[in-house]
N, C-alpha and C positions, 0 to 999 in steps of 0.2 A: 504493500500500500504506500509506504513512504517513498520508495524509489519511483513509483508510478506518478507521484505528485511533484517531485522535485527532480531537476536535472541530475543524472547519475554522477557527474563529475563535479557537482556543486562544491564539495569540500575537498577536492583533490589537493594534495600538498599540505593539508592542515593536520596538526597533531592535537589530539584531544585526550583529556583525562576525565573519567566518569567515576567519582567516588561512590561507593555503594552500587556499582554497576554489575555485580555478579548475579543479581536476581531481580525479579519484578520490574518495576518501572525503569530502574537504572539499566537493566540488561536490555530492555527494548530501546532505550535511548542510545546505548552503545552500538547496538546492531544497526540502527537507523543511520548514525553517523558513519559507521563503517561502510554501509551500502552506498553512501554518497561520496566515498573516496577518502575519508579521513583515516589517519592512523590512530587507533584508539587503544588506550590503556584503561582497564577497569580495576577497581580495588574492592576487596572484601575485608571484613573486620578481622578474619583469621586466615591462617595458611590453609586450613581445611576448606574454607569457603572459596578461596582463590583457586585451589587445585580442582575442586569439584566443578567450578564454572568452566575452567579450561578443558575439562574432559567432556563437557556436553556436546552433543552433535551439532546443536544450533549455535555454538559459540563462534562468533565471527570477528571479535576484537583481536588486536595484535598480541596482547598479553594480559594476564590477571595477576595482580600483586596483593599481598596481605598488608593492609595499612589500618591501624587503629587510629581513627581521627581524634581520639582523646589524647594522643601522644604527639606532642609538637615535634619531637626529634624524628619520629617515624614519618610524619607528614613532610618534614623538610628533606629527609632522605629520599622519599618518593619523588618529590619535585626535582631533586638534584639529578635524577636519572634522565631527565629530559634535556636535550640540547636546544629544543624549540618547543613552544607550547602556544597554541592559538585558541583553544577552547577548554574551559573547565565547567563541568556540570557537577554540582553537589547534590548527590542523592543519598548519601549515607544517613541513615536515621533509624530510630527505634521508637516503639510505643509500648507502654507497660500497663495502661489503663488504670484500674482501681488502685494498685500499689503506688501510683504516682501521687496519691494524697499523703504519702509519707515522705518526709524531707530527704531521706537518703536516695530513694528512687527518683524523686523529683529532680535532684541535682544530677543524677546519672543521665537522665533523658536530656536535660538542658545541655550537659557537657558534650553529648554526641551531636544532637540536632542543631544546636545554635553555636556553641563554642567550636565544634568540629568544622562547621561551615566557615567560620571566621579564620580558623587555622589554615585551611586549604586556600582560601582567598588570599590571605596575607602572604603565604609562602609562594604562591603562583604569580603574584603581582609583577615582580621584576621580569620574568619571562614573557608574560602576557603583554607587558608594555612595549617590548621590543618589536612586536608584530601587530599592535593595535588589536589585541585579542578580545575575547568576551567571556563572561561568566554567566551561567544560568543556575540559580539556586532553586531548591524545591521547598516552596511554601505549602499551603494547604487551604482548603475551605475554612479550616479552623484558625487560619490567620485572621479571619473576619468574624467567625462565630465562636461562642463559648461552648467548649466540650466538657460538660460536667463529669463525664466518665474518664477523662484523660487530661487533667489540669496541666501536667508538665508538657505533654505533647502540644497542647493548645498554646501554652505560653511560649514554647520554643518556636512554633511556627509563626506566631505573631512577631516574635523577635526576628526570625528570618526575613519576614516581609520588611520590617523597619531597617534591618541591617542591609538589605538589598538596596533600599533607597539611599542610605547613608554612603555605602560604597560606590554607588553610581555617581554620586556627587564628588566623592573623594578621588575616585580613579579616573574621572573624565579627562583630567589634564594629561593622563598617561595614554589617552586614546582607548581606554578599556571601557566597554559597555558592560553593565551589570543589570540583569533582569532576573525574574523568577516566574516559574509556573506554579499555579495553585490547584493541584488536582482535587476533584470532588470524589464521588463514589466510583472507584475504579476496580475492575476485576483483577485482583491479585491474591496471593495466599493470605495476606493480612486481612482481607475482607471476606474470606470464605465463611466464617462463622455468621456474619450478617446476611450474606447472600443465601445461606442455607436456612435462614429463619424467614419463613414465608410472610409473616406479619411485618417484620422490620423491613424486608426488601420491598414489600408492597408499599409501605409508607414512603420509602425513599423514591421509588419510581413515580408515585403519585405526585410528589413535589417536584420532580425533575421534568421540565417542559419537553425535553427531547425524548422522554419516556423510556430510557434504557440506562443500563450501567455503562460506564466508560470502559474502553479497553486501553491497554498499555500503549498501543500505537497511537491513540488519540493524544496522549501526553507527549510521546516522542515526536510527533509531527509538529506540535507547538514549539518544542525545544529546538528542532531543526530550524524553524522560522526565526527564532530568536538568535540563532548562531549564524544565520545567513546574511548575505548582503542586502536582502529585502528589508531587514530591520536595522539598517545602518544608522538611522536617526532615532532609534528607540533605545532608551535606557531608563532605569529606575521603575520599570513597569512590573506589576504583579498580575500575571495573566491567569484568570480562572479558566480551568479546563474541566467543566462540571456539568455540561448539558443544560445550564441555566438554573441549577439548584439554588444559587445565591440570590437570584432575582425573584424567586417565586415565594 
């Protein structure tokens, strides 16, 4: 779908990093960037995640690395492996739901989702500035709504949205654009429990004007747009990819 929408050599010669790109939305983004000509590195939180991704038959990125985004040294070492970097997509994230009401779990989620995004952006800035690169962060519909069931996730994604705006202003002088996508209800392993609940899924679909769950390719296509020359004058945007959920 992605390659049919965009010119196949759209990103030829570009080098990309997708943190959290070993599964779910991140993996779809990595595949889309690869299909359009980019040389893509994905990261997972552990060596096991990275190796498992690399063994999958549908794995199309150049390499998969283990990088814990909570570890500033590890993030720096990952970026140091690049001679050139044009695109950074931050997809590394966790959700713990009810346990997030406890301070320790709350802090852990913030450290991965928000602080981890900042660590990657900060480490990548010098390389991105050399080629007027771009960053796409992963916000959420909970950047706009209150999620009573997941306070840390909600707070972290609200923070990612504001961080995106702040870095867009701060990095503009370096020629770096910084945007974010805000996925709504997307079919991933993280939403299986909700999709399997007929009542909850029905409520979600009833509120979604487009009347369906989103797919990972829906998000990937929006990320490709934000990485492409078509968005050359777009920065600081938080783009909902939610089928209209937020407006209903």
